[in-house]
C-alpha positions as CSV (number, residue, x, y, z in Angstrom):
1,X,100.3,98.5,138.6
2,X,100.0,96.5,135.4
3,X,102.9,94.2,134.2
4,X,104.9,95.6,131.3
5,X,105.5,93.5,128.2
6,X,109.3,92.8,128.1
7,X,109.1,90.7,124.9
8,X,111.6,92.9,123.1
9,X,114.0,92.7,126.0
10,X,113.7,88.9,125.9
11,X,114.5,88.9,122.2
12,X,117.5,91.2,122.6
13,X,118.8,89.1,125.5
14,X,118.5,85.9,123.6
15,X,120.2,87.5,120.5
16,X,123.2,88.5,122.7
17,X,123.4,85.0,124.1
18,X,123.5,83.5,120.6
19,X,126.1,86.0,119.4
20,X,128.3,85.3,122.4
21,X,128.0,81.6,121.9
22,X,128.8,82.0,118.2
23,X,132.0,84.0,118.9
24,X,133.0,81.5,121.6
25,X,132.7,78.7,119.1
26,X,134.6,80.7,116.4
27,X,137.5,81.5,118.7
28,X,137.6,77.9,120.0
29,X,137.8,76.6,116.4
30,X,140.5,79.2,115.6
31,X,142.6,78.2,118.6
32,X,142.3,74.5,117.7
33,X,143.4,75.2,114.2
34,X,146.4,77.2,115.4
35,X,147.5,74.4,117.6
36,X,147.0,71.8,114.8
37,X,149.1,73.9,112.4
38,X,151.9,74.2,114.9
39,X,152.4,70.5,115.0
40,X,154.0,70.2,111.6
41,X,156.5,67.4,111.8
42,X,159.6,68.6,109.9
43,X,160.9,72.0,108.9
44,X,161.1,72.3,105.2
45,X,164.1,73.8,103.4
46,X,162.0,76.7,102.1
47,X,160.6,77.6,105.5
48,X,162.1,80.8,106.9
49,X,162.9,81.4,110.6
50,X,160.0,83.8,110.7
51,X,157.5,81.1,109.6
52,X,159.0,78.8,112.3
53,X,158.6,81.5,114.9
54,X,155.0,82.2,113.8
55,X,154.2,78.5,114.0
56,X,155.5,78.3,117.6
57,X,153.6,81.4,118.6
58,X,150.4,80.0,116.9
59,X,150.9,76.7,118.8
60,X,151.3,78.6,122.1
61,X,148.2,80.7,121.4
62,X,146.3,77.6,120.4
63,X,147.2,75.8,123.6
64,X,146.4,78.9,125.7
65,X,143.0,79.2,124.1
66,X,142.2,75.5,124.5
67,X,143.0,75.6,128.2
68,X,141.0,78.8,128.6
69,X,137.9,77.2,127.0
70,X,138.3,74.0,129.0
71,X,138.4,76.0,132.3
72,X,135.6,78.3,131.1
73,X,133.3,75.3,130.4
74,X,134.1,73.8,133.8
75,X,133.2,77.1,135.6
76,X,129.9,77.3,133.7
77,X,129.0,73.8,134.8
78,X,129.8,74.7,138.4
79,X,127.4,77.7,138.2
80,X,124.4,75.5,137.2
């Protein structure tokens, strides 16, 4: 039986890998920015309670995302 040409499958697979990597980097950047923004030193007079709560939530999500990606990278290294 002759071998089939799977060039299109290879291209599609590589495209999916690039897309996944791009989304991972985008989310990693977003989590880092959330964490950085939450570290504002002082509350200003004009800042409402809602903004303060959102800042703390952003900091929590940023830290969660950072820990996720650290663990994820370690797990990928173990698989190799």
